[in-house]
N, C-alpha and C positions, 0 to 999 in steps of 0.2 A: 266729394269727388271719389273718395276711396270706395264708398258703397256702390257707386255707379260702375267703377272699373270692375269690381268684384262681380256685379250682376252681368256685365257684358261677357266676362270670361265664363261665367256659369252657363249663360245661354248658348254661347259658342260651343261649349263642351257637351251640351245636353244630347242624349238623356243620361250622361254621366254613368254612375254606378248601377243604374236601373237594370234589373235582369228580367223581371216579368211584371205585367200589369193587366188587371182585369177591371172592367167597369163599364160605364156608359158615357157617351158623348151626346149632349143635348145642345141643339142650336136653335136660335130664334132669329128671325130676320124680317125687317120691313121690306115690302116689295113694291112700294109706290114709286121708288126712285131706283132705277136699275143701274147696277155696277158703279154706284157712287164711290169715289175714291180712285177711279180709273179715267176720270175726265168725261164721264157720260152721265146724263140725267141728274145733275146736281140740283139741289133745291133752288139755288140762286138762278140757274139757267132755265130750268123747266118748271119750277113750281112744284106743288104737291097734288096728288090725286085727291078728289073730294072725299073718297072713302079709302083710306090707306089699307092695303092688304098686308097681312102678317102670316108668317108660316113658321112652324117649328117641326123638328124631327129629332129622333133619338136613335142612336146606333149602339149595339152591344159590341164590345171590343175585347179581344184577348190577344196579348202580345207576349212572346218569348223572344227577347232580343238575342242575336241580331237578325234572324232570318225566318222566324215563324210567327204567324199572326192570322187572325180571323176578324173580319168586320161583317156584321149582319145588320141590315136595315131595310125595312119594308119589303121583305121577301127576297132581297138581293144579298148574295153572299160572295165574299172574296176571301180566299184562304190559301195559305201556303204552308207546307211542312218543311221548307228549306231546300227541298229538292224538286218539288213539283208545286204547281199552283192551280187552283180551280176558281173559275168565275162564272156566275150564273144565278140560278134561283134554287129554291129548296128541292125542286124536282129534276132539274137539268143543269149540268155544269159542263164547261169546256175546260179540258186539262191542257196546261202549258208547262214549259220548263220554268222553274222558279225565277230565272233571270228576267222574265217578262214583267214581273211585278215586284216592286220594292216598297218597303214600308213608308219611306218618305214621300211616295207618290200616292199613298192610300188615303186620299181625301183629307178631311180635317184632322183625323187622329194622327196621321203622319206629320202634319204641320204642327200639332201640339207637342209631339215627342221630339221633333227635330226643328226647333224654332230658330236655329242659327241663321237661316236664310233671311230672317227678318232684320238682321243687323245691316244688311245692305239696302233695305227698303225704308227703314224707320230710324228716326233719331230719338233716342230715349232720354228722358229727364232723370232727375234724382230719385232713386227708389226709397221706399219706406218699408220697414219690417211690418209684417202682418200675419194673419192666420186665416185659412179657409178650409172648411171641412176637416178641422183638426190637424191640418198640415201647416207648418211654418212656411211662409212665402215672402217674396218681395213684390210689392205693389208699385207699379210705375206707369207713368203716362208717356205716350210717344206720339210723334207726328211724322209726316212724310219727309223724307230727304228730298232735296232738290239738286239738280245739276244742270249745267249748260248744255242744251241739246245742239244738234248740228245747225239749227237756225238761230242759235244764240239766245233763245228764250229759255226761261226756267221750266223744267219738266218734272212733274211729280212721278216718283217711283212708288207705286202702291204695293202693299203686301199681296201675296198670291191667294191666301185662303181666308183672311179675316176682313170682314166688311167694315166700312166706315172710313172716315178721314182722321178723326181724333180718336186715339186708342188708349185703352187702359188695360194692363195685363197683370195677372197674378201668376208669378213664376214660382214653382216649387223650389224651396231653398236648398233641398238636398240633391235634386236631379236636374233642375233648370227647365223642366217641362212646363208647358202652359196648363195651369189648372182652371183658369177662367180668363175670358177676354170680353171686353165691352167696346164696341165701335160706335162712334157718334158722328153725326153730320150737322154742322151748324148748332152744336150744343144739344141736339136731340138724339136719343138712343136709336141706333140703326140696326145693330146686330149683336148677339151675344153667343158665346161658346162656353160650355162648362163641362168639365169632367166630373162625374159623380159616382158614388158607390164604389170608390176605388179600393183595390186590394193590391198591395205592392209585394213583389218578390215571393209569391206563394208558388209552390210546385203546381204545374199545370199538366194534366194527363195528355199523352200524345194524341189521343183520338179527338181532342179539340181542334187539331190542325189536319183535318181530313174532310172529304166531301160530306155533305149532309147525308145521314143514313137513308138509304133507299133511293137516292138521286141517281138518275141516268148520267153516266160519265162518258163523254166523248172526247177523244184527243183532238188537239188542234189539227193534226195531220189528217185525221179521219174527216173532219169537216172540210178541210181544203180539198181532199180527194173527191168528196161528194160534189163540191161546188164546181170543180174542174170538169168532172164527168157531165154535170148538168149543162155545160156549154160546149160539149163535144171535144174536150181536150183530154188526151191520155195523160193521167197524172204521173205516170212513170217517166215522162219526158220533161218534167218540171222539177226544179230544185225547190222543194216545199219549205225550205228554211230561208229562201231568198224572197222577201216580200215583193221586191220590184219585179222579179221574174214571174211570180204568181199573179201579180196585177196585170202584167203584160199578157200573160196567157189567157186570163179571164176576158180581157178586153178584145183580144184578137182571135179567140177561139171560134170555131164554127159551131153555132148553137144547134143543139138538138131540137127536134120538133117538140114544142112545148106541150101540146096535148098528149103526145105519146109519152113524154117524160112524166107528166102528172099521172097518166093511167098506170104506168109501171110502178110508180111510188104508191099509188092508192091500193093497187093489188097486193103490195107487199105489207100493208098494214095488218096488224092483228085486229081482233074484234074491237070496234070503236065503241066506247061508252056512250050513253045518251048525250046528245048535244044540247044546245040552247032550245028554249021553248019555241022561239021564232027564228029558225035558221036564216030565213031571207033577211030579216031585219038585222040580225047579227052580222051576216055577210056584208051588208051595206055599211054597217058601222065599221067593220074591219077595213073595207075598201076606202072609206073616208079617212081612217087613221093612216093607212099606207100612203094614200095620195097626198095627204097634207102633213106628212111626218115632219117636214122641215119648217112648218109654220110656227114662229115663236109666240109666246104668251105675253110678251111685253115685260117680262121679268128676267129674261135671259134663259128661260126654260123652253122645253119642247113638250107641250101637253099631250101629244099623241104618242109619246114614248113612256114606257114604264119608268117611274122614278126619274123623270126627265128634267129635273131642276138643274140648271147650269149647262145644259147640253147644246144650247144654241152656238156657243163659241166653238165647241168641239165639231159640230157640223160645218161651221164656216171654215174652220181650218182644213177639214177634209175637202170641202168644195174648192178651196184655193189651190189644192194640190192636183186636181183633175187635169189631165193633159188637154191642151187646147183651150183652157179657160172658157168653157161654155157659159153662156149667159143664163141658161136655165137647165136645171137638173130635175127630172120628174120621175116619180115612181108610179108604176101601174100594177095593180093586183092582177095576177094571172089566174090564180085559183086558191082555194082554201079548203081544208078538211078539218072538221071539228073532232077533237080528241076527247073533249068533255064539255060540260056546260060553260066552262070559263077558260078554255084553252084551245087553240087551233094552230095547225101547221099551215103556213102560207107560202105561196110562190109568187114572186114579183119580178118585174123587169125594170131596168133603169134606162131612161132615155136622156140623151144629151141634146138640148135645144129641140126636143120633139122629134128627132130624126130616127128613122128605122134603117137597118135593124137596131135593136137595143144594144147599148154598150154592155149590159149584163142582162141575161135572160133566164127566167125560171129559177131565180135564186131562192133558196129555202130559208125560212125563218119561222118565227112563232109570234102569234098574237095572244094576248091574255086579257081577260075581263077584270077590271078593278072597279068594284062598285057597280054602277050602271053603264060604264064606258069600256069600249074595246080599245086597246092601245098596242103598239108594237113592243114586244118584249125588249128590255134593255140589252140583253145579250145579243139579240138580233141586230139592234142598232149598232152595237159595238162591232159586230161582224161587218156591217155595211161600211162604216167609216174606216174600218181596218183595210178595206180595199185600197184606200188612198194612203195607207201607211200611218194612220192616225190612231192612237190608242185612246179608248174610252175609259176614263177613270172610274173608280167606284163612286157610288152616288154621293153628292154633296150632302152633308148632314147639318 
């Protein structure tokens, strides 16, 4: 019991004395049972797919506590220097005040460095001393806590970031952070998380916490002003720091003539590099991605969004906040302009229950080609759900 008490105190204080951390976060997850551990798609309820799908991803992370960090994964970057933050891709990032992004919200690395929230979700067993990657650790099994819900039935409280129902953790003995996690369902391995190639408390150059070299940097206010102008609203009449006021202005604004808006933007472009070999086919692919952006893939992801794993719940949260609770929200591609063979600026409109005029018209975003598919850029999806006051997290890894 003494070891368990010590472990719980260690986890609650994590990351403890940790100052800096560099390394990689690698995750693996089965995808044939979606969101298991949250009451959906359990093996006993729905069975298993005949061909279980698996997925893995790796992120590079650099952290200087308490307020500087960088997470890079599959072309997506989220970084803050403690005063400002940038989110986007290696070529285009949006700048925000640092208060918009906090490390404990930074996907799985945040969950690993700040595991104290698990104490309210899981009941831990007796730990055993162990070692992983040369670090002394505590190895412990955990299961879901249960409480009496309003209906009197037992309700499972799942962890926020770690998959599975039956859990096994390796907590660093010095800092309390999660070095490894294994989640299982009915005794079968469901998901793993592992921090690898770790370097603790080394000096980190300040330029690690800056936008990618050569990336276009646009401020959050610049983007908002452009969006307001695109729907005929004078941005000087709107408090750009008030999300509710911005949303109301966008919805109620008198839209500009979309063709004229596109023409003015097109004329303002510099010389455009060669586009895709088949522009018509590429445009049709982009149109399909835009119009079906909210269609899930059966694993909780949005396949028509760049790094779209886990974004179905984000979209659903945004949809639930739309005024009037429309039964259908649809996106329509207005136009696109190819900037290169694998990148295009797009303008799209948002219709509520198919009604005209659109709730949002000629909104600007970007599409990118990944392999042989065109998808909506993740930063543009984040901008879309941001209209409803929902923050899109860094990619799940």
